[in-house]
C-alpha positions as CSV (number, residue, x, y, z in Angstrom):
1,M,19.2,-31.4,11.8
2,P,15.7,-30.2,10.8
3,E,15.0,-29.9,7.1
4,G,12.6,-27.3,5.6
5,K,11.4,-25.9,9.0
6,A,10.8,-22.3,9.4
7,I,9.4,-20.0,12.2
8,V,8.1,-16.7,12.3
9,L,8.2,-14.7,15.5
10,F,6.8,-11.4,15.8
11,W,5.4,-8.8,18.3
12,T,2.8,-6.4,17.2
13,K,0.9,-3.3,19.0
14,N,-1.4,-2.0,16.1
15,G,-1.6,-5.0,13.9
16,N,1.0,-3.7,11.2
17,T,3.6,-6.1,11.9
18,E,1.2,-9.0,12.3
19,K,0.1,-8.3,8.8
20,V,3.8,-8.7,7.5
21,A,4.4,-11.8,9.7
22,R,1.3,-13.4,8.2
23,R,2.4,-12.8,4.7
24,I,5.8,-14.1,5.4
25,H,4.4,-17.2,7.0
26,N,1.9,-17.8,4.1
27,T,4.6,-17.3,1.6
28,L,7.0,-19.8,3.4
29,Q,4.0,-22.4,3.3
30,K,3.2,-21.8,-0.3
31,A,6.8,-22.5,-1.1
32,G,6.5,-25.8,0.7
33,M,8.0,-25.2,4.0
34,Q,7.1,-26.5,7.3
35,A,6.3,-23.0,8.8
36,S,5.2,-21.9,12.3
37,I,4.1,-18.5,13.5
38,S,4.1,-17.3,16.9
39,L,3.4,-13.9,18.6
40,I,6.4,-13.1,20.8
41,Q,6.0,-13.3,24.5
42,K,8.6,-12.1,26.8
43,D,8.8,-15.4,28.6
44,D,8.8,-17.6,25.7
45,E,11.8,-19.8,24.9
46,I,12.5,-20.7,21.4
47,A,14.8,-23.4,20.4
48,Y,16.4,-21.5,17.2
49,L,18.4,-24.8,16.2
50,D,15.1,-26.5,15.7
51,Y,14.5,-24.3,12.5
52,N,16.5,-23.7,9.3
53,L,15.0,-20.3,8.8
54,I,13.9,-17.8,11.5
55,F,11.9,-14.6,10.7
56,L,11.8,-12.3,13.7
57,G,10.1,-8.9,13.6
58,A,8.4,-6.0,15.5
59,P,7.6,-2.4,14.8
60,V,10.2,0.3,15.3
61,Y,10.1,2.3,18.5
62,N,12.8,5.0,19.1
63,N,14.9,3.2,16.5
64,L,14.9,-0.1,18.4
65,S,12.6,-2.9,19.2
66,P,9.9,-2.5,21.8
67,V,10.4,-3.8,25.4
68,P,8.7,-7.1,24.9
69,V,11.2,-8.0,22.2
70,L,14.1,-6.9,23.9
71,S,13.1,-8.9,26.8
72,F,12.4,-12.0,24.6
73,L,15.7,-11.7,22.8
74,R,17.7,-11.2,26.1
75,K,16.1,-14.4,27.7
76,N,16.6,-16.5,24.5
77,R,20.3,-15.2,24.3
78,R,21.0,-16.3,27.8
79,R,19.1,-19.6,27.9
80,D,20.7,-22.7,29.3
81,G,23.1,-24.6,27.1
82,V,24.0,-21.5,24.7
83,E,27.5,-20.5,25.2
84,I,28.4,-17.1,23.6
85,L,31.8,-17.6,22.1
86,A,34.4,-15.2,20.8
87,S,34.2,-14.9,17.0
88,A,30.7,-16.3,16.8
89,P,31.4,-19.4,15.0
90,E,28.5,-20.0,12.5
91,I,26.2,-22.9,13.0
92,P,25.7,-24.6,9.5
93,G,22.0,-25.1,8.4
94,V,20.5,-22.2,10.3
95,A,19.8,-18.7,9.0
96,A,17.8,-15.7,10.3
97,V,15.9,-12.7,8.7
98,P,15.0,-9.7,11.0
99,F,12.0,-7.8,9.8
100,C,10.1,-4.5,11.1
101,T,7.4,-2.1,10.2
102,F,8.3,1.5,10.6
103,G,6.8,5.0,9.9
104,G,9.9,6.6,8.4
105,G,8.3,10.0,8.9
106,H,11.7,11.7,9.8
107,T,14.5,9.9,8.0
108,G,12.7,7.4,5.8
109,Y,14.2,3.9,5.7
110,N,17.1,4.8,8.0
111,E,14.7,4.8,10.9
112,A,14.5,0.9,10.5
113,I,18.1,0.0,10.1
114,P,19.3,0.4,13.8
115,M,16.5,-2.0,14.9
116,L,17.1,-4.7,12.2
117,K,20.9,-4.6,12.8
118,H,20.2,-5.0,16.6
119,I,18.2,-7.9,16.3
120,G,20.7,-9.4,13.8
121,Q,23.4,-9.0,16.4
122,Y,21.5,-11.3,18.7
123,F,21.4,-14.1,16.2
124,E,24.9,-13.7,14.9
125,H,26.5,-13.6,18.4
126,E,24.8,-17.0,18.8
127,G,26.3,-18.2,15.3
128,I,23.2,-17.7,13.5
129,R,23.9,-16.2,10.0
130,V,21.7,-13.2,9.2
131,V,21.0,-13.3,5.5
132,D,18.6,-10.5,4.8
133,Y,16.5,-7.8,6.5
134,I,12.9,-6.8,5.5
135,A,11.4,-3.4,6.5
136,S,7.8,-2.3,5.6
137,V,6.4,1.0,6.0
138,G,3.4,1.2,8.5
139,F,1.0,3.7,10.0
140,F,2.3,4.8,13.3
141,P,-1.2,5.7,15.2
142,E,0.8,7.1,18.5
143,A,2.3,9.8,16.3
144,D,1.1,13.1,15.4
145,E,-1.1,13.0,12.4
146,S,1.4,15.0,10.2
147,Y,4.0,12.2,11.0
148,N,1.7,10.0,9.1
149,T,0.7,12.2,6.2
150,K,3.7,14.4,5.6
151,G,6.9,12.3,6.2
152,R,9.1,11.0,3.8
153,F,6.6,8.3,2.6
154,G,3.6,10.7,2.3
155,D,0.4,9.5,3.5
156,I,1.0,6.1,5.3
157,R,-2.3,5.8,7.3
158,Q,-3.4,2.7,5.2
159,R,0.1,0.9,5.1
160,P,1.3,-1.6,5.0
161,D,-1.1,-2.2,2.1
162,E,-1.6,-5.0,-0.3
163,H,1.4,-3.5,-2.5
164,D,3.6,-3.3,0.5
165,L,2.7,-7.1,1.3
166,M,3.3,-8.1,-2.1
167,E,6.8,-6.7,-1.9
168,V,7.4,-8.7,1.3
169,E,6.3,-11.8,-0.4
170,G,8.6,-11.2,-3.4
171,R,11.5,-10.5,-0.8
172,V,10.8,-13.8,0.9
173,R,10.6,-15.8,-2.3
174,G,14.0,-14.2,-3.2
175,I,15.4,-15.2,0.1
176,L,14.5,-18.7,-0.6
177,R,15.7,-18.8,-4.1
178,R,19.2,-17.9,-2.7
179,L,19.2,-20.0,0.2
180,H,17.8,-23.3,-1.2
181,R,21.3,-24.5,-2.4
182,V,23.0,-23.7,0.9
183,L,20.4,-24.6,3.6
184,P,18.4,-27.7,4.0
185,L,15.1,-26.2,2.9
186,G,13.6,-29.3,1.3
187,N,12.0,-29.4,-2.1
188,L,10.5,-25.9,-2.5
189,N,7.8,-24.7,-4.9
190,L,9.4,-21.5,-6.3
């Protein structure tokens, strides 16, 4: 079983999710974890069980993950050697945290929930416990300008901004504080 290893997997279209992914990665490294970061490619195969902590994120599109992330999740769910069992027995020593960026112009945070839960189900069906979810507001350039300026969060054209990224960092540090006694995360600098 690995100790103190994490991976941050992400897909981004406009750079917002990459900003969040890089802040997560940097926070893990500052805490003393051996952390990798990787842009999701639909043909990638990831050995999830090689890591203690998995962060996987993308922007929200129509309340779900974009097609490249869905393809990646399907491929990794059906990879050789992984049997999907009834009642998804939990694999000790491994946990996951889905994350996303979203505009929230219509219903606010609720726009992020379906995607986060959907990603979480891929992990839980393989016995990987989902321990938290992180959602960060981000500019949505494909939308009408009013979506980015008059929605539930006001003007989000510059988000995620440094304040948002500091919140992400705080959430990651909190997750590590909660998990360091139950997962083999190594000696952390918290």
